[in-house]
C-alpha positions in Angstrom: 18.6 -2.7 -15.9 17.4 -6.2 -15.0 15.0 -5.6 -12.1 13.3 -8.3 -10.0 10.4 -7.0 -7.8 9.5 -9.3 -5.0 6.4 -9.1 -2.9 4.0 -11.3 -0.9 1.0 -10.0 -2.9 0.7 -8.6 -6.4 -2.5 -7.4 -8.0 -4.5 -8.8 -9.7 -3.1 -12.2 -8.8 -3.2 -11.9 -5.0 -4.3 -9.0 -2.9 -5.1 -8.0 0.7 -4.1 -4.3 0.6 -2.2 -1.5 -1.0 1.1 -3.4 -1.3 -0.5 -5.5 -4.1 -1.5 -2.5 -6.0 2.0 -1.1 -5.9 3.6 -4.4 -6.8 1.2 -4.8 -9.7 1.6 -1.3 -11.1 5.2 -0.4 -10.6 6.6 -3.1 -12.9 4.4 -1.8 -15.8 5.8 1.7 -15.3 9.4 0.4 -15.1 9.0 -1.6 -18.3 7.6 1.5 -20.0 10.8 3.2 -19.1 12.7 0.5 -21.0 13.8 -1.8 -18.2 13.7 -5.7 -18.1 11.3 -6.2 -15.2 10.3 -9.5 -13.6 8.1 -10.2 -10.6 8.2 -12.9 -7.9 5.6 -14.0 -5.3 4.4 -17.2 -3.7 2.1 -19.6 -5.6 -1.0 -19.1 -3.4 -4.3 -20.9 -4.1 -5.9 -17.7 -5.3 -3.0 -17.2 -7.8 -3.7 -20.6 -9.3 -7.3 -19.5 -9.9 -6.3 -16.2 -11.5 -3.2 -16.9 -13.6 -3.9 -17.7 -17.2 -1.1 -20.2 -17.8 1.3 -21.8 -15.4 4.6 -23.3 -16.7 6.8 -25.3 -14.4 10.4 -24.0 -14.5 11.9 -26.2 -11.8 10.5 -28.6 -9.2 13.8 -29.9 -7.7 14.5 -27.3 -5.0 15.5 -28.6 -1.5 15.6 -25.8 1.0 17.0 -26.2 4.5 14.7 -25.0 7.3 16.6 -25.7 10.5 17.1 -29.4 10.8 14.7 -30.4 7.9 14.8 -30.0 4.2 11.6 -28.8 2.4 11.1 -29.4 -1.3 9.5 -27.0 -3.8 9.8 -25.4 -7.2 9.1 -22.4 -9.3 6.3 -21.9 -11.8 6.2 -19.1 -14.3 3.3 -17.1 -15.6 2.7 -13.5 -16.9 1.3 -10.5 -15.1 -2.3 -10.6 -16.5 -2.6 -8.4 -19.6 1.1 -8.0 -20.0 4.3 -9.8 -21.1 6.0 -9.3 -17.7 7.2 -12.6 -16.4 6.1 -13.7 -12.9 8.0 -16.3 -10.9 5.8 -18.2 -8.5 7.5 -20.1 -5.6 5.6 -23.3 -5.3 5.3 -25.2 -2.0 1.8 -26.6 -1.4 2.3 -27.2 2.3 3.1 -23.5 2.8 1.2 -21.6 0.2 -1.8 -23.7 -1.0 -4.1 -22.0 1.5 -7.3 -19.9 1.3 -5.7 -16.8 2.8 -2.3 -15.2 2.5 -1.1 -14.6 6.0 -3.7 -15.6 8.5 -7.0 -17.3 9.1 -9.8 -16.2 11.4 -7.8 -13.1 12.3 -4.8 -15.0 13.5 -1.4 -15.2 11.8 -0.4 -18.6 10.5 2.0 -20.0 13.1 4.5 -21.1 10.4 4.8 -17.7 8.7 8.5 -17.6 9.5 9.1 -20.9 7.7 6.8 -19.9 4.8 8.6 -16.7 3.9 12.1 -18.0 4.7 11.3 -20.8 2.2 10.1 -18.2 -0.3 13.3 -16.1 -0.1 15.8 -19.0 -0.2 13.9 -21.0 -2.9 13.8 -17.9 -5.2 17.5 -17.2 -4.8 18.3 -20.9 -5.4 16.2 -20.9 -8.5 17.2 -17.7 -10.2 20.5 -18.8 -11.8 18.8 -21.8 -13.3 16.1 -19.5 -14.7 18.8 -17.5 -16.4 18.3 -14.4 -14.3 21.0 -12.6 -12.4 19.2 -9.3 -11.6 21.0 -6.0 -11.3 18.6 -5.1 -8.5 16.2 -7.0 -6.4 13.5 -4.8 -5.0 12.0 -6.4 -1.8 8.8 -5.2 -0.1 7.7 -5.4 3.5 8.7 -8.0 6.1 7.6 -11.1 4.0 10.4 -10.6 1.5 12.9 -8.7 3.6 15.1 -11.8 4.1 16.2 -11.5 0.5 18.3 -8.5 1.5 20.0 -10.4 4.3 20.6 -13.5 2.2 22.1 -11.5 -0.7 24.5 -9.9 1.8 25.5 -13.2 3.4 24.7 -16.8 2.2 24.1 -15.8 -1.5 26.6 -13.0 -2.1 28.9 -15.3 -4.0 26.1 -16.3 -6.4 24.9 -12.7 -6.9 28.1 -10.6 -6.6 26.6 -7.8 -8.7 23.0 -7.7 -7.5 22.0 -4.7 -5.3 19.0 -4.6 -3.1 16.4 -1.9 -2.4 13.8 -2.4 0.3 10.5 -0.7 0.6 8.5 -0.2 3.9 4.8 0.0 3.1 3.7 0.1 6.7 6.2 -0.1 9.6 3.5 -1.3 11.9 3.8 -4.8 10.3 7.2 -6.1 11.3 7.2 -9.9 11.1 8.4 -10.7 14.6 8.9 -14.3 15.8 10.2 -16.1 18.9 14.0 -16.3 19.3 13.8 -20.1 19.2 12.9 -19.9 15.5 16.0 -18.1 14.5 17.9 -21.3 13.4 15.3 -21.8 10.7 16.8 -18.9 8.8 20.2 -20.7 8.3 22.1 -17.6 9.5 24.8 -17.7 12.2 23.9 -16.4 15.7 26.1 -13.3 15.2 23.2 -12.0 13.1 20.9 -12.2 16.1 22.1 -9.0 17.7 20.3 -5.6 18.1 22.0 -3.9 15.1 20.9 -6.8 12.9 17.9 -9.1 13.3 17.2 -9.1 17.0 14.3 -7.0 18.3 13.6 -7.0 22.0 14.5 -10.6 22.2 12.6 -11.7 19.1 13.5 -12.2 15.5 12.4 -9.3 13.3 12.3 -10.0 9.6 11.6 -6.4 8.8 15.0 -5.5 10.1 16.5 -7.8 7.5 15.5 -5.2 4.9 16.3 -2.2 7.1 19.8 -3.4 7.9 21.1 -5.2 4.8 19.6 -3.4 1.8 21.7 -0.9 -0.1 18.9 1.7 0.0 15.6 1.9 1.8 12.4 3.5 0.6 9.0 4.2 2.0 5.9 5.4 0.3 5.9 9.2 1.0 8.5 11.8 2.0 6.5 12.7 5.2 6.2 9.1 6.3 10.0 8.7 5.8 10.5 11.5 8.4 7.7 10.2 10.8 9.1 6.7 11.1 12.3 8.1 12.5 10.3 9.3 15.6 9.2 7.4 18.7 5.5 8.1 17.9 5.6 6.3 14.5 8.9 4.2 14.7 7.4 1.2 16.5 10.7 0.7 18.3 12.7 0.8 15.1 13.3 4.6 15.0 16.9 4.1 16.0 17.6 1.8 13.1 16.0 4.2 10.7 17.8 7.2 12.1 21.1 5.4 11.7 20.2 4.9 8.0 18.5 8.2 7.3 20.9 9.1 4.5 19.8 5.9 2.7 16.1 6.4 3.3 14.0 7.9 0.5 10.2 8.7 0.4 8.6 8.1 -3.0 4.8 8.6 -3.2 3.0 5.7 -4.8 1.3 6.3 -8.1 -2.2 5.2 -9.2 -3.4 3.7 -12.5 -4.9 6.7 -14.3 -6.9 4.4 -16.6 -8.5 2.2 -13.9 -9.5 5.4 -12.0 -10.8 7.4 -15.0 -14.3 8.7 -14.7 -14.4 9.4 -18.4 -14.0 5.7 -19.3 -15.1 3.6 -16.3 -18.1 1.6 -17.4 -18.9 0.6 -13.8 -20.2 4.2 -13.2 -23.8 5.3 -13.7 -22.5 7.9 -16.1 -19.1 9.0 -17.3 -17.8 12.5 -16.8 -14.8 14.8 -17.4 -13.4 18.0 -15.8 -15.1 19.9 -18.6 -18.5 18.2 -18.2 -19.3 17.2 -14.6 -22.9 16.5 -15.2 -22.1 12.8 -15.1 -20.9 13.2 -11.5 -24.3 14.5 -10.5 -25.8 11.4 -12.0 -23.3 9.2 -10.2 -24.3 10.9 -6.9 -28.0 10.3 -7.5 -27.3 6.7 -8.4 -25.3 6.1 -5.2 -28.0 7.7 -3.1 -30.6 5.4 -4.7 -28.4 2.3 -4.2 -27.8 3.2 -0.6 -31.4 4.1 0.1 -30.5 7.7 1.0 -32.7 10.6 0.2 -31.9 11.6 -3.4 -30.8 15.2 -2.8 -28.3 17.0 -5.0 -28.0 19.8 -2.4 -26.9 17.5 0.5 -23.1 17.0 0.6 -22.4 13.3 0.4 -19.2 12.1 2.3 -17.6 8.8 1.3 -15.3 6.6 3.3 -13.6 3.4 2.1 -11.3 2.1 4.8 -10.2 -0.5 7.3 -12.4 0.1 10.3 -9.4 0.4 12.7 -7.8 2.9 15.0 -5.0 3.5 12.5 -7.6 4.8 10.1 -9.0 7.3 12.6 -12.1 5.3 13.5 -11.7 6.3 17.2 -11.9 10.0 16.5 -14.6 9.4 13.9 -16.7 7.5 16.5 -16.4 10.5 18.9 -17.3 12.9 16.2 -20.2 10.9 14.7 -23.1 12.2 16.9 -22.3 15.8 15.9 -21.5 15.0 12.3 -24.9 13.2 11.9 -26.7 16.2 13.2 -25.5 18.2 10.2 -27.3 18.4 6.8 -25.0 15.9 5.0 -24.9 12.2 4.2 -22.2 9.6 4.9 -21.5 6.3 3.1 -18.9 3.9 4.6 -17.4 0.8 3.1 -14.9 -1.5 4.8 -14.2 -4.2 7.4 -12.1 -4.3 10.5 -12.5 -4.1 14.3 -15.8 -5.7 15.4 -16.4 -2.9 17.9 -16.5 -0.4 15.0 -18.8 -2.7 13.0 -21.2 -2.7 16.0 -20.9 1.1 16.6 -21.5 2.1 13.0 -24.3 -0.4 12.5 -26.1 1.1 15.5 -25.5 4.6 14.2 -26.8 3.6 10.7 -30.0 2.2 12.3 -30.6 5.4 14.3 -29.8 7.7 11.3 -31.0 5.8 8.2 -31.3 9.0 6.2 -27.8 10.2 7.0 -25.5 7.1 7.3 -25.3 4.0 5.3 -22.8 1.2 6.0 -21.5 -1.8 4.1 -19.2 -4.1 5.9 -17.5 -5.8 3.0 -14.6 -5.7 0.5 -16.3 -4.6 -2.7 -14.1 -3.0 -5.4 -17.0 -2.2 -7.7 -18.8 -0.3 -4.9 -15.6 1.5 -4.1 -15.6 3.0 -7.6 -19.2 4.0 -7.2 -18.6 5.6 -3.8 -15.6 7.5 -5.2 -17.6 8.8 -8.1 -20.8 9.5 -6.3 -19.4 11.3 -3.3 -18.8 15.0 -3.0 -16.2 14.6 -0.2 -14.0 11.7 0.9 -12.9 11.4 4.6 -9.5 10.0 5.6 -8.9 10.9 9.3 -6.0 8.5 9.7 -3.8 8.5 12.8 -0.9 7.5 10.4 -1.0 6.8 6.7 2.2 5.7 5.0 1.0 6.9 1.6 -2.7 6.4 1.1 -4.3 5.8 -2.3 -7.9 6.8 -1.9 -7.2 10.5 -1.6 -5.6 10.2 -5.0 -8.5 8.2 -6.4 -10.8 10.8 -5.0 -9.0 13.7 -6.8 -9.1 11.8 -10.0 -12.9 11.4 -9.6 -13.5 15.1 -8.6 -14.3 14.1 -5.1 -12.7 16.5 -2.6 -10.7 14.8 0.2 -10.8 15.7 3.9 -7.6 14.3 5.4 -5.4 14.5 8.5 -2.0 15.9 8.0 0.1 12.7 8.2 2.3 10.6 5.9 1.3 10.6 2.2 -1.9 12.5 3.0 0.3 15.5 3.9 2.3 15.1 0.7 -0.6 14.8 -1.7 -3.4 17.2 -0.5 -3.1 21.0 -0.5 -5.3 22.6 2.2 -8.1 24.9 1.0 -6.9 27.9 2.9 -8.2 31.2 1.7 -4.8 31.9 0.0 -4.7 28.5 -1.7 -8.2 28.9 -3.0 -7.3 32.3 -4.4 -4.2 30.9 -6.1 -6.1 28.0 -7.4 -3.8 25.4 -5.8 -6.1 23.9 -3.2 -7.2 20.3 -3.6 -8.8 19.4 -0.2 -9.2 20.1 3.5 -6.5 19.2 5.9 -6.6 19.1 9.7 -3.6 18.4 12.0 -4.6 17.6 15.6 -5.7 14.0 16.1 -9.0 14.9 17.8 -12.7 14.6 17.0 -12.9 18.4 17.4 -10.3 19.0 14.6 -12.0 16.5 12.4 -15.3 18.2 12.9 -13.9 21.7 12.2 -12.4 20.5 8.9 -15.7 18.9 7.9 -17.6 22.0 8.8 -15.1 24.1 6.7 -15.7 21.7 3.8 -19.5 21.9 4.1 -19.4 25.7 4.1 -17.2 25.8 1.0 -19.5 23.3 -0.7 -22.2 26.0 -0.6 -20.2 28.2 -2.9 -20.6 26.4 -6.2 -18.1 28.4 -8.2 -15.3 27.9 -5.6 -16.3 24.2 -5.3 -16.1 23.6 -9.0 -12.6 25.1 -9.1 -11.6 22.9 -6.2 -12.8 19.8 -8.1 -11.1 20.9 -11.3 -7.8 21.5 -9.6 -7.9 18.1 -8.0 -8.8 16.3 -11.3 -5.8 18.0 -12.9 -3.2 16.5 -10.5 -0.8 13.9 -12.0 -0.4 10.9 -9.7 0.5 8.4 -12.5 3.2 5.9 -11.9 5.7 7.4 -14.5 7.2 10.0 -12.1 7.4 7.5 -9.2 8.9 4.8 -11.4 11.6 7.3 -12.5 12.5 8.0 -8.9 12.8 4.3 -8.2 15.1 3.9 -11.3 17.4 6.6 -10.0 17.5 4.8 -6.6 18.2 1.5 -8.3 21.2 3.1 -10.1 22.5 4.5 -6.9 22.2 1.1 -5.1 24.0 -0.7 -7.9 26.8 2.0 -7.9 27.2 1.7 -4.1 27.5 -2.1 -4.3 30.0 -2.1 -7.1 32.2 0.8 -6.0 35.7 -0.3 -4.9 36.3 -0.5 -1.2 38.5 2.4 0.1 42.2 1.6 0.2 43.4 0.0 3.5 40.1 -1.9 4.0 
């Protein structure tokens, strides 16, 4: 199949979160399965700095945005280290900026125009680029308009192109004032509750939810959760109506990037058969973070956005008790200033127990994953989560809340699971500080039994979260989407 994956960020060219990792890795896995895969994203300033070679394919696009016409073009490069073509929609006014979506914590006021331009410019350019895809795979609200346009304004140009839309985090919906609806170029009959209207606003996410042939999200449990009022963010009714078309596919990870046997950034390499290198990685992390260098003290890592979604509110409530126990905690991340302040104060009061780095630091992330004994993810909701899978790969035992992809990827270390040898981590269900503490306490007690702990580490390291299985699930869905689009209409319609 000819597959075009469209996203607002693609690693390593442009990244703010997990979407970029998926959009950078999935094309490689699809190509390995024998498909013709291309990628599309905007030509941001950071992409210009990272792309090896930029070739102009067209610079004569004139895209209507309401009453004005905006000119732009498409530039081509390759996904770094591969032969996968990447189409970059070029419009300096919209995309030649330091950040992707916002500045100083505030969304760009013209985001609707920016991503409307991206969708229409890409669809205008594709025929001239010699590409009529079998499937366009759109991701999150920034590219959701592709699904609406392929069902309306551009169906005659792409009569045999199906769409699949992936929700990476339903909390981000791309909502804009009603007055901006004319910028889309769609008629007002699309501004109704069962299409793009959302409580009086334009909701770009709904363009994917309503118009795509099939919907996916990034874990089976999250696919069920987003159909409930607690996690549906007002869109649960739309998702319930399309539940037969909604599939949860767990993200994969790059097993080579997250390989403790070959990662040169680590203090010492190690394997499931020889874990001595992990002991060295722990000691190195303790020295780097100015913690007492103790092999016997369980070291808990966290790499996270410091926000309520990631469970920082219940962590804050649990922290005084947690820091009274004989363990160490290293936290890396940025987020809500109130949590910056709270954790900084706690680190000052407990310098031998807690170290904090408020930053985005990929190299340190690898060192924390390798040097920690446990990895804490107390998320209120977590569509998929990647760090629990990175942790398993590095022999670091996760402590997670039972939600979304965390529920789908971690098997709780109950007595029965430990006996069977299937346990991979510690899971708690209630979203409370008490439940979090009980799970940590259970993990610390298990840590004292070195034989059981080693088996727990080995079982985790044996898990297969490579992209091959996930990519095959996407291919199956692409085939179903294409078959649905091309099947003849029932007689009489």
